[in-house]
N, C-alpha and C positions, 0 to 999 in steps of 0.2 A: 504494500500500500504506500503510495507516494506521501511524502511529508507535506502536511498542510501548514500554511503560514498562519501564525497566531493572529487572531483578530486584533484590530487596533484597540488600544487601551482607553479606558475612561468613557464618559458620556458622549453621545452623538450631539455635537454642538450645533449642528444644522437644525436640530429640533428645539434648541434653546434649553437653557437651564435657569432655574430660579437664582436670583442674586444671593439668596440666603445659602445656596449650596456652594457659593464661591466666596467663602469667608476669609480664606487665607491669601497668601501672596501669589501662589501659582496653582494651576489646575491643569492636569493632563487630560485631554479629550481627543476627539477626532471628527473629521468631516469625510465621509466615505472611508477610503483606506489611508487617508493622510492623517498622521498624528500631529496634534497641535497643542501648544502650551498657551493657556490664558494667563496673562501676567497683569497683576495690579501694581501700578507704580504711581504713588500719589493719588490723585483723583481720577486717573485714566486707566483704562483697561486695553491691553494690547493682545494680539494673537499672532504667534509666529510658529514656524516649523519646529517640531519637537526635538530634532537631532542636529547636533553640531556638524558642520560641513567638513570638519577635519577628520576625525575617526568615528563619527556617528555617536558621540557622547550624548547622554540624556540631559537635555537642558532643563527639564523639570526638576532635576536633582541638583541644579546649580545655584547660583546666587544672583539676585537682582540688585543692581547698583544704579539708582537713578533711572535713566532711560536706557540702561544696558543690562544684558544678562550674560553671565560668565559660565562657561562649560566646566563641569566638575572634574573632568579628566585631565585636560591639559591647558586649562585657563584661557582659552580663546574667549573673545568678547564680541557680542553682537549688539547692534543698535536696535532697540525694540521698535522704533518708528519705521526704519527703512530695511531692517534685516541685514545691513552691511556688516561684514566681518571687520570690526574696527581694530582688532588686536590679534596678531598671530598667536598660535600657529594656524588657525583657520584663515583661509584666503577668499573663499567663495561665500556669498550671502546665503541666508536662509530665507524661505518664503515668508511673506507677511500677508495677513488675512484681514478682511473687513470685520469690525466688531459693531454689532447693532444692538442697541438697547430698546426693547419694546416693553413698556410698563416695568415690571419687576423681573423681566427675563433677559438673558444675554444670548444673542444668536451670532454664530459664525457660519457663513454660507459660502463665501467665495474669496478667492485670492485677490489681493490687490496687485496692480501692476508694480513690478519691482522698482521702487523709486531710485533715481540716480543718487550716488553718494554726494554729499555736500562738498563743494570745492571752494577753497579760498583762492581767488584769482590773484596771481602774482603780477605786479606792475612791471617787473624787470625779469621776466622768465628767460632763462638762457636758451640759446638756439640749439646748442649741441651738448649732450651729456654722454660721457663715456663711463662705463662701469667695468672695472677690472676684477673679475671673479665670477664664477658660475655656481656658487653655493647658495646657502640660505639668505645671506645679507644681500648679495648681488641680485638674486631673483626677486626677493621681496621689494627691493628698491625699484627695479624695472617695472614690476607689476603695479606698484603704487604710483609711479609717475603717470602711467596710462590711466589708472583709476582716477587720478587727480586732473584728468583731461589735459595733460601736458601734450603739446602737439609738435614739439621740436624733435630732433633726431635722438634716438637712444641706441648706442652701440654697446654691446655686452661681450666682453672678451674673456673666454674661459679656457683654461688649460685642460679641462675635462674632455673626454671623448663622447660623453653623453650629455644631453640637455639636463637642466637641473632636476634632481630627484629628491625624494623624501629620505634624506640620509639616515635619520633615526631607525628607519625600517630595515636598513642594510644589516644591522646587528641584531635586530629583533625579529619580527614576524616573517620577513622575507627570507632571512637566513634560516629560520626555523622550519620553513616550508609551509607556513600557514597563511601567507599572503602572496598572491601571484605577482609577477613582474609588472603587469599592466597597471597595478596600483601605484607604482613608484614615481612616475613622472609627475612633477608638480603641476604641469599643464601639458596638454597634448602638443605634438609638434607644430600643428597649424596655428596654435595660439600666437607664436612669435611672429609669423608672417602677418596674421590678421591684426595684431597689435602694433605692427610696424616696429618691432624690436629686432635690431640687427644682431642676432646671436651668432657668434663665431666661435666654434669649438676648436679644440687642439691649437689654440692660439696663445702664445706666451708674450707678455709685455716685458721688454728688457730694459726700458728706460722711460723716464718722464722728463720733459723739458718744461720746467715750471714757468719760465719766462715766455717762451713761445706758445705755451699752453697746447702741447700735444704729447702723445705717447708714441713710442716706437716699438713695433713687434719684432720677434726673432726673425721674421721673414723680411724685415727692412721696411715695412709699411709705416707711414706716419699718419696718425689719426688725430685730428684736432679736437679740442674740447673747450667749452665755456665753463662747465663744472665737471669735476672728476670725482668718482667714488672708488676708493680702494677697498676691496672686499676679498683680499687674496687668501684669507682663511689660514689654515694650519696644515702642516704635513706630519704624518706619523713618524715617530722616532724609530729609527732602524738600528738595531743593536750592532755594535762593532765587534761581531764575533764571526768565526769561520762558519760558512754554510748558509748564511742569510740569503744568498743569491740562488738557492735551489728552487726548483719549480713547485715543491710542495710547502714552501715557506711563504707566508703572506702576512702583510699588515691588513687592516680593515678600515678603509676610508671611502673608497669609491665603489660605484656599481660594478666595475670590472673586478675589484678585489672580492666583493661578495659573490659574484658569479663564479670566480675561480675556486673559492672555498666550497661552494655548493657542489661544483663539479667533482671535487676531490672527495667530498663527504659521501657521495654515492658509492657505496661499497667499501668505505674506509672502516677500519676496526677501531683505531685509537687516534686521538688528537692530543697535542700538547698546546695549551694556551699559556703564553708568557705574559704575565701581568694580571694582577688580581683587583683591578679597578673596574670602572663601569663598562668600557668596551670589551675588555677581556671576559668579564663574567657574563655579560649579555651574550657574547659569542659562545661561551661555555654552555649556557642554558639552551641556546638554539641548536648547538651540535648534539646535546643530549636528546633534544626533541627528534633528532634524526637517528637516534639509537647508536651514536658514536660514543665510545668510552672516552672520557675527558679527564686529563690531568692538568691542573692549574699550578703554575710555578710563579711565585711572586716574592719580592724582597720584603713585603709587608709581613708583620706578625698577625695582622687581622685584615681581611678584605675591607676596603673602603673606609678604614678607620679615620684616615686623614680628613675626609669630608663629612662622614656621618657619625663618627665617634665609636667608642669600643663596644657598647651594647648592641648598636645596630650592626656593627661589623661582625660580631659573634652570631647574630641572627642570620645575616646573609650567608655566612659560612655554613651554618647548620642547614639552612634551606637548600643550598647546593649539594651538601653531602646527602641529604634526604633523597636527592634525585641522582645520586651515584657519582657526583664529581669527587675526584681525589685531589687533595691539596698538598702542595710542597711549598710551605711558606718559610720566609727567612732564607730563601734560596734563589738561585738564578741559573740560567742556562749559559754555559761558557762556550759551547761549540755544538754545531749540528753536522754530524758526519753521516751522509746518506740519511737514513731515517732514524738515526740514533742521536738523541738529544742528551748531551752530557751535562750533569748538574755540578755546580760548584761544590756541593756537599760530597761529591764522589760517586753518586749513583748515575744511572742513565735510564732513559725511557725510549722505547721504540715507538715511533709514531708515523702514521700515514699523512697527517696534516700537522703543520705548526702554524699557529696564529699568534702574531706578535702584537700585543696591545699594551704598550708601556708608556703611552702618552703621546702628545703631539707638540710641535713647536710652531709658533706663529711665523708666517712667511713675511718677514720684515725687510728682506733684501731690497726690494724695489723702492720702498718708502725711504729706507736709509740712504740709498744711492741718490735719491732725489733731494736729500737734505732736509727731510721732514724731521721734526723733533721726535726722538725715540726714548722711551723709558720702559723697558721690558714690554714693549708694545708700541703702537703708534699713538702718541699723545694727542687727544682731541679735547675740545671744550664741551660745554653742556649741550651744544648743538651738533656735536660730532664733526666739527670742522677742525682740520689739522692746523699746524703752525703756518701753513701756506694757504692764504685766502683762496677760496674756490675749490680746494681739495678736501674731501671728506673721507672718513674711514669708518667702517662698521664691521661687526662680527668678531671673529677670533683674534684679529690683530689690534683692535681698538682698546685703549686704556682711557676710561672716561671718569669724570667726577661723579661718583654715585651718591645721591643725596641721602640714601638710607644709611649706608655704612659710614658715610662722611669721609670716605677715602677714595683715592683714585684706584679703580679696579679694572681688571681684564678677566673675562670669563669665556669659556669655550662651550657655550650652550646653544643649541639649535634655535630655541625660541627667542633667546636674547638677540641672536644674529638677525633673525627675521624682523624683530621689532625695531632693531637699530636700522636695518635697511629701509624700513617704512618711514622712520623718522628722518633719516638722511635724505630720502627722496623729497619729503615735504620741505625740508630746509634748503635743499638745492633749488627749490622753487621760491625761496624767499620767505617761508612762513615762520621762521625763528621759533621753533618748537623745541623746548629742552627735552632731552631724553631722560625720563625719570621713572621708567618702568622698573618694577622690582624684579630682579633676576628670578627665573623659574626654569627648572628642568624636571624630567621624569626618567626613571629607569625601570625596565621591566625584567623580572626574573621569574620564569615559569608563569604562574597565575598571580604573582604578587607585584603590584606597581608601587614604586616608591616615588613620592612627590617631594620636591624641595623648593622652597621659596626663600629669597634673601641671599645673603652672602656672608659667610663667617669663615675667615681664614684661621682665626684663633678664637677660643672661648675659654671661660673659666668655670662654666656651669652648663650642664645639659639637664633640663627639667623634662622628665618623661611623664606624659599623661596617657594612661591606658596600659596595654600589655603588648610588648613587642612580639613575644613568642606567639601570642594569639592572633597576630596580624591585625591589630586594632590599636593604633597608637599615634601620638603626635609628640614630637620631640622639639623643644625650644632650645636653641643654642644662644647662650647669653654671655655678654662681657660687661662687667661692672653693673650687673642687674638689668641691662638693656638687651632685648631680643634682637639678634642680628639675622637669624635664619630659623626656619622651621622645616623639619622633614616629617613625613606622615605615611602611614599605610592604612588605606580604606577609611580615611577621615577627610573625604573630599571637600565638604562644605567648610570644615574647620581650616583646611588649607587655603581655600579661597578667602575666608575671613581673615586669616593671618596676612595674606597678601594685601588685602584692602586696608588692614590696620597699619601696615608698613607704609603704604601709599599716603594714608591720612597723616601719619606721623611726620612725613617729609614736608607737608605743607604747613606744619605748625612752627 
């Protein structure tokens, strides 16, 4: 018997519901097969599609903030009035519906035409914008320029062989075999032609002439700009050990890397993952999903302790061990001879696949050569502009003044890169919007998502609410009594509330 799709949840809003049944802030209902969330904000009632356009998160379980609603899974934000995805990682709008009040009943019967995003017209919009980089920040900037109705030229120069993809998926569902490859592109190929974004793949920029305002590619082409965005991202650290150049040894950064590991995993018996942080352990979980025996080798005494603390680190290790992962901590690989990985401790592991996930380095060479100010990253101001007027930086390379931690920080998070790309785009159009989003990332380990908001390089206290082992917890990382960051497992609304509290604290 074929599987039957579950009926849409909640009341049929086309038949109307009494206002008395809509006493709270949100109500999940449907019109036909379309699930809809009724949202009360102030004196108004809105109706929008019930699922986030990023990974289909349930918006009815999210958080309403003024005229916006935030997804509980990965903190995307949508405008209740227009459906626009106002904050990454969602990029596409959700549908908006007409709300009609008849007496004491609320009816939702038909979709509204998708309103166009509100655009602040620039008085001095540049004619030519060049974006160097084809990752999260570069793509988000290009997409936002067109969303802002910018009509000048946009040239996007990427060293990648593939158009921009959903990079977090490369170590998560796609690598695990639970997401098909056609989910990966951030936009279909024809998007770039239709949006008049001149995307050039396999293109390396070798220099920037800041006086003449042009970039030069490795092929010798000179491309002029009025505004330039550097979004060169980061490159994986490659261990200086013998055997790193063998065909079964891979880093994990690009679509090509993930494809290569998947090809090796088919029929592989054992894998060694070097590195016990986020990328390494997500790869370990994905390979276990493919029934490959996994050994994780890491210098750390606890996985992820540097970011999440000792208790969460112990939990992550136990979770992976429950799924069969074998840890070799406080150790490292000194050589890979054929399929034999030799450990510093003296042992060796025979492996069909070796995945190296020991961190990344920001690609700063281009900015440094151009004379931009560098401080363990490209130094930018609150508007993401570098020390050279007209040149902006976003994503993994940017070190910006973070209003929450009150420090200059650089982070390597996908969502931060996307949001910075969006802000940089608006600022290249003259909007002067400070980047004040609280950093956010998520990590997936089997069926356990870990959300993290804020930024805490050091702390003197971790306050645990709930039970980590029971996968129901929220941890606050504090310094001098002040909450700098929050991590959580299955505390989605609390995570959103923590993010909002940090945003509100910045404005005081």
